[in-house]
PAZAPA-4460 file (N, C-alpha, C; in steps of 0.05 Angstrom, whole numbers, plus 32768, in hexadecimal, padded with zeros to 4 digits):
% residues 230
    n_x    n_y    n_z   ca_x   ca_y   ca_z    c_x    c_y    c_z   seq   type   mol
   8016   805C   8123   8015   806D   810B   8006   8087   8112     1      M     A
   8011   809D   8109   8005   80B7   810D   7FEA   80BA   80FE     2      Q     A
   7FD9   80CB   8107   7FBE   80CD   80FC   7FBF   80D5   80DE     3      K     A
   7FD1   80E8   80D7   7FD3   80F0   80BC   7FDD   80DA   80AA     4      A     A
   7FEF   80C9   80B4   7FF9   80B3   80A4   7FE3   809E   80A1     5      D     A
   7FD4   8099   80B5   7FBE   8086   80B4   7FAA   808F   809F     6      L     A
   7FA4   80A9   809F   7F91   80B3   808B   7F9C   80B0   806F     7      L     A
   7FB6   80B5   806C   7FC3   80B1   8052   7FC0   8094   8048     8      E     A
   7FC5   8082   805B   7FC4   8065   8054   7FA7   805D   804D     9      M     A
   7F94   8068   805C   7F78   8063   8056   7F71   806C   803A    10      H     A
   7F7B   8084   8033   7F75   808F   8018   7F83   807E   8002    11      N     A
   7F9B   8075   8008   7FAA   8064   7FF4   7F9A   804B   7FF0    12      R     A
   7F91   803F   8005   7F82   8026   8003   7F69   8029   7FF2    13      W     A
   7F5A   803E   7FF7   7F41   8041   7FE8   7F46   8049   7FCB    14      F     A
   7F5B   8057   7FC6   7F62   805D   7FAA   7F68   8043   7F9B    15      L     A
   7F77   8031   7FA8   7F7D   8018   7F9B   7F65   8006   7F98    16      L     A
   7F55   8003   7FAD   7F3F   7FF1   7FAD   7F28   7FFA   7F9B    17      I     A
   7F25   8015   7F9A   7F10   801F   7F88   7F14   8017   7F6B    18      R     A
   7F2C   8015   7F63   7F32   800D   7F48   7F2C   7FEF   7F43    19      G     A
   7F28   7FE0   7F58   7F22   7FC3   7F55   7F04   7FBD   7F55    20      L     A
   7EF4   7FD2   7F59   7ED7   7FCF   7F59   7ECC   7FC4   7F73    21      G     A
   7EDB   7FC6   7F89   7ED2   7FBB   7FA2   7EC2   7FD2   7FB0    22      V     A
   7EAB   7FCB   7FBC   7E9B   7FDF   7FC8   7EA8   7FEB   7FE1    23      N     A
   7EA0   8003   7FE8   7EAC   8012   7FFE   7EAA   8004   8019    24      A     A
   7E93   7FF7   801E   7E8F   7FEA   8038   7EA2   7FD3   803B    25      V     A
   7EA5   7FC3   8026   7EB8   7FAC   8026   7ED5   7FB6   8029    26      T     A
   7EDC   7FCB   801A   7EF7   7FD6   801B   7EFD   7FE0   8038    27      A     A
   7EEA   7FED   8044   7EEE   7FF8   805F   7EF1   7FE1   8073    28      E     A
   7EE2   7FCC   806F   7EE4   7FB5   8081   7EFF   7FA8   8080    29      S     A
   7F0A   7FA4   8067   7F24   7F98   8064   7F3A   7FAA   806E    30      V     A
   7F37   7FC4   806A   7F4B   7FD7   8075   7F4C   7FD4   8093    31      F     A
   7F35   7FD1   80A0   7F34   7FCD   80BD   7F42   7FB3   80C5    32      G     A
   7F3E   7F9E   80B4   7F4B   7F85   80B9   7F6A   7F87   80B7    33      E     A
   7F73   7F95   80A3   7F8F   7F9A   809F   7F9B   7FA9   80B7    34      L     A
   7F8C   7FBE   80BF   7F95   7FCE   80D6   7F98   7FBC   80EF    35      M     A
   7F84   7FAB   80F3   7F84   7F9A   810B   7F9D   7F87   810A    36      A     A
   7FA4   7F7E   80F3   7FBB   7F6D   80F0   7FD5   7F7C   80F4    37      Q     A
   7FD9   7F91   80E5   7FF2   7FA0   80E5   7FF8   7FAF   80FF    38      Y     A
   7FE3   7FB7   810D   7FE7   7FC7   8125   7FDD   7FB8   813E    39      E     A
   7FDD   7F9D   813C   7FD1   7F8D   8151   7FDE   7F90   816C    40      A     A
   7FF8   7F94   816D   8007   7F93   8186   8010   7FAE   818F    41      D     A
   8003   7FC3   8186   800C   7FDE   818F   8012   7FEF   8176    42      G     A
   8013   8008   817A   8017   801A   8163   8031   8029   8165    43      R     A
   8047   801B   815F   8061   8028   815F   8068   8032   8144    44      S     A
   8078   8047   8143   8081   8052   8129   809B   8045   8121    45      E     A
   8099   8030   8111   80B0   8020   810A   80C6   8031   80FE    46      A     A
   80DD   8031   810B   80F5   803E   8101   80F3   805C   80FE    47      A     A
   80DC   8068   8103   80DA   8085   8100   80E4   8094   8118    48      S     A
   80E5   8087   812F   80EE   8094   8147   80D8   80A4   8155    49      G     A
   80C0   80A5   814A   80AB   80B6   8155   809E   80A8   816D    50      E     A
   80A1   808E   816F   8096   8080   8186   80A8   8069   818D    51      S     A
   80AC   8064   81A7   80BD   804E   81AF   80AD   8038   81BC    52      E     A
   8093   8038   81B7   8082   8024   81C4   808A   8008   81BC    53      A     A
   808D   7FF7   81CF   8093   7FDB   81C9   807C   7FCE   81BA    54      A     A
   8082   7FBE   81A7   806C   7FB2   8197   8077   7F99   8189    55      S     A
   8065   7F85   8187   806C   7F6D   8178   806F   7F75   815B    56      G     A
   8064   7F8C   8153   8068   7F96   8137   8075   7FB1   8138    57      R     A
   808C   7FB2   8144   809B   7FCB   8145   80A5   7FD4   812A    58      A     A
   80A8   7FC1   8117   80B0   7FC9   80FC   809C   7FBF   80E7    59      Y     A
   8094   7FA6   80E9   8082   7F9B   80D4   8065   7FA3   80D9    60      H     A
   8060   7FBD   80D8   8046   7FC7   80DD   803C   7FD8   80C5    61      N     A
   8027   7FE8   80CA   801C   7FF7   80B3   802F   800D   80AA    62      L     A
   8040   8017   80BB   8054   802A   80B3   8067   801E   809E    63      T     A
   806E   8005   80A3   807F   7FF7   808F   8071   7FF5   8074    64      H     A
   8058   7FEE   8074   8049   7FED   805C   8049   8008   804D    65      V     A
   8045   801D   805C   8047   8038   8051   8062   803D   8044    66      Q     A
   8077   8036   8052   8092   803A   8048   8098   802A   802F    67      Q     A
   808E   8011   802E   8093   8001   8016   8083   800C   7FFE    68      V     A
   806A   8014   8003   805A   8020   7FEE   8068   8039   7FE2    69      L     A
   8072   804A   7FF4   807F   8062   7FEC   8098   805C   7FDB    70      T     A
   80A7   8048   7FE4   80BF   8040   7FD5   80B8   8035   7FBA    71      S     A
   80A4   8024   7FB9   809C   8018   7FA0   8090   802C   7F8C    72      A     A
   8083   8040   7F96   8077   8054   7F85   808B   8063   7F74    73      E     A
   80A4   8064   7F7D   80B9   8071   7F6E   80BF   8063   7F54    74      A     A
   80B8   8049   7F53   80BE   8039   7F3A   80A4   802D   7F30    75      V     A
   808D   8038   7F37   8074   802D   7F2E   8072   802B   7F10    76      A     A
   807E   803D   7F02   807D   803C   7EE4   808B   8024   7ED8    77      G     A
   809C   8017   7EE8   80AB   7FFF   7EDF   809B   7FE6   7EE4    78      Q     A
   8086   7FE7   7EF3   8077   7FCF   7EFB   8067   7FC4   7EE3    79      A     A
   8066   7FAA   7EE1   8056   7F9D   7ECD   8039   7F9D   7ED6    80      V     A
   8034   7F99   7EF0   8019   7F98   7EFC   801A   7FA8   7F16    81      D     A
   8017   7FC2   7F14   8019   7FD4   7F2B   8003   7FCE   7F3F    82      W     A
   7FEB   7FC7   7F36   7FD6   7FC0   7F49   7FDE   7FA8   7F5A    83      T     A
   7FE9   7F93   7F4E   7FF1   7F7C   7F5D   8008   7F83   7F70    84      A     A
   801A   7F94   7F68   8030   7F9C   7F7A   8024   7FAA   7F93    85      V     A
   8012   7FBD   7F8E   8006   7FCB   7FA5   7FF7   7FB9   7FB8    86      Q     A
   7FE7   7FA7   7FAD   7FD8   7F95   7FBE   7FEC   7F83   7FCE    87      L     A
   8001   7F79   7FC0   8014   7F68   7FCE   8022   7F77   7FE5    88      A     A
   8028   7F91   7FE1   8034   7FA0   7FF6   8021   7FA3   800E    89      I     A
   8009   7FA8   8008   7FF5   7FAB   801E   7FF3   7F92   802F    90      W     A
   7FF5   7F7B   8022   7FF0   7F61   8030   800A   7F53   8038    91      F     A
   8021   7F5C   8030   8039   7F4B   8031   8042   7F44   804E    92      H     A
   803C   7F54   8061   8043   7F4E   807D   802A   7F4C   808F    93      D     A
   8013   7F48   8083   7FFA   7F49   8093   7FFA   7F33   80A9    94      V     A
   8006   7F1D   80A3   800B   7F08   80B8   8028   7F09   80BF    95      V     A
   802E   7F10   80D8   804B   7F12   80E0   804E   7F09   80FC    96      Y     A
   805D   7EF3   80FF   8066   7EEA   811A   8085   7EEA   8119    97      V     A
   8092   7EFA   812A   80AF   7EFC   8128   80BD   7EE0   8128    98      P     A
   80CC   7EDB   8113   80DB   7EC3   8111   80CD   7EAC   8104    99      G     A
   80B3   7EAE   80FF   80A4   7E98   80F2   80AD   7E95   80D6   100      A     A
   80AF   7E7C   80CC   80B9   7E77   80B1   80A4   7E7A   809C   101      P     A
   808B   7E7C   80A3   8075   7E7C   808F   8065   7E96   808F   102      D     A
   8071   7EAC   8098   8062   7EC5   8099   8058   7ECD   807D   103      N     A
   8069   7ECC   8069   8062   7ED4   804E   804D   7EC1   8042   104      E     A
   8050   7EA7   8047   803C   7E94   803D   8021   7E99   804A   105      A     A
   8021   7E9F   8064   8007   7EA4   8072   7FFB   7EBF   8068   106      Q     A
   800D   7ED2   8063   8003   7EEC   8059   7FF7   7EE9   803D   107      S     A
   8004   7ED8   802C   7FFA   7ED3   8011   7FDF   7EC5   8013   108      A     A
   7FDC   7EB3   8025   7FC2   7EA5   8029   7FAD   7EB9   8032   109      H     A
   7FB4   7ECB   8044   7FA1   7EDF   804D   7F98   7EF1   8036   110      F     A
   7FAB   7EF9   8025   7FA5   7F0A   800E   7F92   7EFB   7FFB   111      A     A
   7F99   7EE2   7FF5   7F89   7ED2   7FE3   7F6C   7ED0   7FEC   112      R     A
   7F69   7ECC   8006   7F4E   7ECA   8011   7F3E   7EE3   800C   113      R     A
   7F4A   7EFA   8011   7F3C   7F14   800D   7F37   7F19   7FF0   114      I     A
   7F4B   7F16   7FDF   7F48   7F1C   7FC3   7F35   7F0A   7FB4   115      L     A
   7F34   7EF0   7FBC   7F21   7EDE   7FB0   7F04   7EE6   7FB8   116      Q     A
   7F01   7EF0   7FD0   7EE6   7EF8   7FD9   7EDD   7F10   7FC9   117      S     A
   7EEF   7F1F   7FBD   7EE8   7F36   7FAC   7EE4   7F2D   7F8F   118      W     A
   7EE8   7F13   7F8A   7EE5   7F08   7F6F   7EF6   7F16   7F5A   119      Q     A
   7F0F   7F1B   7F62   7F22   7F27   7F50   7F2D   7F11   7F3D   120      L     A
   7F39   7F19   7F27   7F44   7F05   7F14   7F59   7EF4   7F21   121      P     A
   7F59   7EDA   7F19   7F6C   7EC7   7F24   7F89   7ED0   7F1E   122      D     A
   7F8D   7EDC   7F07   7FA8   7EE5   7EFF   7FB2   7EFA   7F13   123      E     A
   7FA1   7F0C   7F1B   7FA9   7F21   7F2E   7FAF   7F15   7F49   124      L     A
   7F9E   7F03   7F52   7FA1   7EF7   7F6C   7FBB   7EE7   7F6D   125      I     A
   7FC0   7ED8   7F57   7FD9   7EC8   7F56   7FF2   7EDA   7F57   126      D     A
   7FF0   7EF1   7F49   8007   7F03   7F48   800C   7F0F   7F64   127      A     A
   7FF7   7F16   7F72   7FFA   7F21   7F8D   8006   7F0C   7F9F   128      V     A
   7FFD   7EF4   7F9E   8008   7EDE   7FAE   8026   7EDA   7FA8   129      E     A
   802E   7EDA   7F8F   804A   7ED6   7F88   805B   7EED   7F93   130      Q     A
   8051   7F06   7F91   8060   7F1D   7F9A   8064   7F1D   7FB8   131      L     A
   804F   7F14   7FC6   8052   7F12   7FE3   8067   7EFD   7FEB   132      I     A
   8065   7EE6   7FDE   8078   7ED1   7FE4   8095   7EDA   7FDE   133      L     A
   8098   7EEB   7FCB   80B3   7EF5   7FC3   80C0   7F06   7FD8   134      A     A
   80B1   7F0F   7FEB   80BD   7F20   8001   80C9   7F10   8017   135      T     A
   80C7   7EF5   8015   80D3   7EE4   8029   80F1   7EE6   8027   136      A     A
   80FF   7EE5   803E   811C   7EE8   803F   812A   7ED1   8030   137      L     A
   8120   7EB9   8034   812C   7EA1   8028   8119   7E95   8014   138      N     A
   8123   7E83   8004   8112   7E75   7FF1   8116   7E80   7FD5   139      G     A
   810B   7E72   7FC2   810D   7E7A   7FA6   80F6   7E8D   7F9F   140      T     A
   80FD   7EA4   7F94   80E9   7EB8   7F8D   80D9   7EAF   7F75   141      A     A
   80BF   7EB4   7F74   80AF   7EAE   7F5D   80B9   7EBE   7F45   142      P     A
   80B1   7EB7   7F2D   80BB   7EC3   7F15   80AC   7EDB   7F0B   143      A     A
   8099   7EE5   7F1B   808A   7EFC   7F13   809C   7F14   7F0D   144      H     A
   8098   7F22   7EF8   80AA   7F38   7EF0   80AC   7F4F   7F04   145      P     A
   8099   7F52   7F16   809A   7F68   7F29   80A7   7F5F   7F43   146      D     A
   80B2   7F47   7F45   80BF   7F3E   7F5D   80D7   7F50   7F65   147      V     A
   80E9   7F58   7F53   80FF   7F69   7F5B   80F5   7F84   7F67   148      P     A
   80E0   7F8E   7F5C   80D5   7FA8   7F66   80CC   7FA6   7F83   149      L     A
   80BB   7F92   7F88   80B0   7F90   7FA3   80C6   7F88   7FB7   150      I     A
   80D8   7F77   7FAF   80EE   7F6F   7FC1   80FF   7F88   7FC8   151      Q     A
   8105   7F98   7FB5   8116   7FAF   7FBA   8107   7FC4   7FCB   152      D     A
   80EE   7FC8   7FC6   80DF   7FDB   7FD6   80DC   7FD2   7FF3   153      A     A
   80DA   7FB7   7FF6   80D7   7FAC   8011   80F1   7FAF   8022   154      D     A
   8108   7FAF   8015   8121   7FB2   8024   812E   7FCD   8020   155      I     A
   811F   7FE0   8016   8129   7FFC   8013   8133   8006   802E   156      A     A
   8127   7FFD   8043   812F   8004   805F   814D   8001   8063   157      T     A
   8159   7FEC   8057   8175   7FE6   805B   8187   7FFD   8052   158      L     A
   817D   800D   803F   818D   8022   8034   8186   803E   803F   159      G     A
   8178   803E   8055   8172   8057   8062   818B   8064   806E   160      W     A
   818B   807E   8074   81A1   808B   8082   81A7   807D   809C   161      P     A
   81C0   807E   80A6   81C8   806E   80BD   81B6   8071   80D6   162      P     A
   81AD   8089   80DD   819C   808C   80F5   8181   807E   80F1   163      D     A
   8175   8081   80D9   815C   8074   80D4   815F   8056   80D3   164      A     A
   8175   804D   80C8   817A   8030   80C8   817D   8025   80E4   165      Y     A
   818B   8034   80F5   818E   802C   8111   8173   8029   811F   166      R     A
   8161   803B   8119   8146   8039   8126   8138   8021   811B   167      R     A
   813B   801B   8101   8130   8003   80F6   813B   7FEA   8104   168      Y     A
   8155   7FE9   8108   8161   7FD2   8115   8157   7FCF   8131   169      A     A
   8153   7FE5   813F   8149   7FE4   815A   812C   7FDA   815A   170      Q     A
   811C   7FE2   8146   8101   7FD8   8144   8100   7FBA   8140   171      A     A
   8112   7FB0   812F   8114   7F93   812B   811A   7F85   8145   172      I     A
   812D   7F90   8154   8134   7F84   816E   811C   7F83   8181   173      R     A
   810B   7F98   8180   80F3   7F98   8191   80E0   7F82   8189   174      R     A
   80DE   7F7D   816F   80CD   7F68   8166   80D6   7F4C   8170   175      E     A
   80F0   7F4A   8175   80FB   7F31   817F   8103   7F34   819C   176      F     A
   80F4   7F43   81AB   80FB   7F48   81C7   80FA   7F2E   81D8   177      A     A
   80EB   7F1A   81CE   80E9   7F01   81DC   8102   7EEF   81D8   178      H     A
   8114   7EF7   81C6   812C   7EE7   81C0   8143   7EF1   81D1   179      V     A
   8151   7EDF   81DF   8168   7EE7   81EF   817D   7EF5   81DE   180      P     A
   818C   7F07   81EB   819F   7F18   81DC   81B3   7F09   81CB   181      E     A
   81BF   7EF5   81D6   81D4   7EE6   81C8   81C8   7ED8   81AF   182      E     A
   81B1   7ECC   81B3   81A3   7EBE   819D   819B   7ED2   8187   183      A     A
   8192   7EE9   8190   8189   7EFD   817C   81A1   7F07   816C   184      Y     A
   81B7   7F0D   8179   81CF   7F17   816B   81D9   7F02   8157   185      R     A
   81D8   7EE9   815E   81E1   7ED4   814C   81CE   7ED3   8134   186      H     A
   81B4   7ED2   8138   81A1   7ED0   8122   81A1   7EE8   8110   187      G     A
   81A2   7EFF   811D   81A2   7F18   810D   81BC   7F1A   80FD   188      R     A
   81D2   7F12   8108   81EB   7F13   80FA   81EB   7F02   80E1   189      S     A
   81DE   7EEA   80E3   81DC   7ED9   80CC   81CB   7EE5   80B6   190      Q     A
   81B6   7EF3   80BD   81A5   7F00   80A9   81B5   7F17   809B   191      I     A
   81C3   7F27   80AB   81D3   7F3C   809F   81E8   7F31   808D   192      L     A
   81F6   7F1C   8095   820A   7F10   8085   81FF   7F05   806B   193      A     A
   81E6   7EFA   806D   81D8   7EF0   8055   81D4   7F06   8041   194      H     A
   81CC   7F1D   804A   81C9   7F34   8038   81E3   7F3D   802B   195      F     A
   81F8   7F3F   803C   8211   7F49   8033   821F   7F36   801F   196      L     A
   8218   7F1D   8020   8224   7F0A   800D   8218   7F0C   7FF1   197      Q     A
   8202   7F19   7FEE   81F6   7F1C   7FD4   8206   7F2E   7FC2   198      K     A
   8208   7F28   7FA8   8217   7F39   7F95   820C   7F56   7F95   199      P     A
   81F1   7F57   7F98   81E4   7F72   7F9B   81CB   7F6D   7FAA   200      R     A
   81C5   7F81   7FBC   81AD   7F7F   7FCD   8194   7F86   7FBD   201      L     A
   8196   7F9A   7FAB   817F   7FA4   7F9C   8181   7F9B   7F7F   202      Y     A
   816B   7F90   7F76   816A   7F84   7F5B   8163   7F98   7F46   203      R     A
   8155   7FAD   7F4D   814E   7FC1   7F39   8164   7FD7   7F39   204      T     A
   8169   7FE2   7F21   817E   7FF6   7F1F   8177   800F   7F2F   205      D     A
   815E   8016   7F31   8156   802E   7F40   815E   802C   7F5D   206      Y     A
   8157   8016   7F6A   815E   8013   7F87   817C   800E   7F8B   207      F     A
   8187   7FFF   7F78   81A4   7FF9   7F7A   81B4   8013   7F7A   208      F     A
   81AE   8025   7F68   81BE   803D   7F65   81BA   804F   7F7E   209      A     A
   81A3   804F   7F8A   819D   8062   7FA0   81A3   8057   7FBC   210      R     A
   81A1   803D   7FBF   81A2   8032   7FDA   81B7   801D   7FE0   211      L     A
   81C3   8011   7FCB   81D5   7FFA   7FCF   81EC   8001   7FE1   212      E     A
   81FA   8016   7FDC   8212   801D   7FEB   820C   8022   8008   213      A     A
   81F7   8032   800D   81EF   8038   8029   81E5   801F   8037   214      Q     A
   81D6   800F   8029   81CC   7FF6   8036   81E3   7FE4   803F   215      A     A
   81F7   7FE1   802E   820E   7FD0   8036   821D   7FDC   804D   216      R     A
   8220   7FF6   804D   822D   8003   8064   821D   7FFF   807E   217      A     A
   8203   8001   807C   81F2   7FFD   8094   81F4   7FE1   809E   218      N     A
   81F2   7FCE   808C   81F3   7FB1   8094   820E   7FAB   80A1   219      L     A
   8223   7FB5   8095   823E   7FAF   80A0   8241   7FBB   80BC   220      R     A
   8237   7FD4   80BF   8239   7FE1   80D9   8229   7FD2   80EE   221      Q     A
   8211   7FC9   80E8   8201   7FBB   80FC   820E   7FA0   8102   222      E     A
   821A   7F93   80EE   8227   7F79   80F3   823F   7F7D   8105   223      L     A
   824E   7F92   8101   8265   7F98   8113   825B   7F9C   8130   224      V     A
   8245   7FAB   8133   823B   7FB1   814D   8231   7F97   815B   225      E     A
   8223   7F86   814C   8219   7F6D   8157   8230   7F5B   8160   226      L     A
   8244   7F59   814F   825B   7F48   8156   826C   7F54   816C   227      R     A
   826C   7F6F   816E   827B   7F7C   8183   826F   7F78   819E   228      G     A
   8256   7F6F   81A0   8249   7F6B   81B9   824D   7F4F   81C4   229      Q     A
   825A   7F3E   81B4   825E   7F22   81BD   8274   7F20   81D1   230      T     A
***
């Protein structure tokens, strides 16, 4: 992450945490903990093309958190609990092992540990946990009213312009560099097909209107390329 972006994220974090009554020393400590998690394996610019450094977090890093926050801010006025949404975005990929089935559950547990130590209301902590769990690819989404918002912001990447989407797909491949090519193509193809089978990718009207068509085109093109390599 570039220095200016890191400073922006630092400022975003403190603006959010200040409103929760958490002291600056504690807020700084947790920001450092988040940094250590999200940037643990190198500092690549996920999908931006500014850096090609190999990383276990080539996509699911602090840059992704920044992108999701920016996407969500466009519909912040529609959120029932904007504070919970922001906290959930900050923590939603804090634990990430490529291919692990419990990344979201572990991230939710991580968030709960931190937020309970701040003695925040149980209702807020429960909401953050539900929203993090809702970002899992599979499984039944919790019933929290802000689930569609965070889900759509998390996959806004799919509706990026073709070149940016291609860089995103390349970043995902780098995260799974340990997986043999044939196995990766098979698994990735299944994920893309799963998305394409949905009646609509984006649950909110805002994201649907702006990203749905491009996202489907991107997914279909990547699927063709993956199958063409077989």
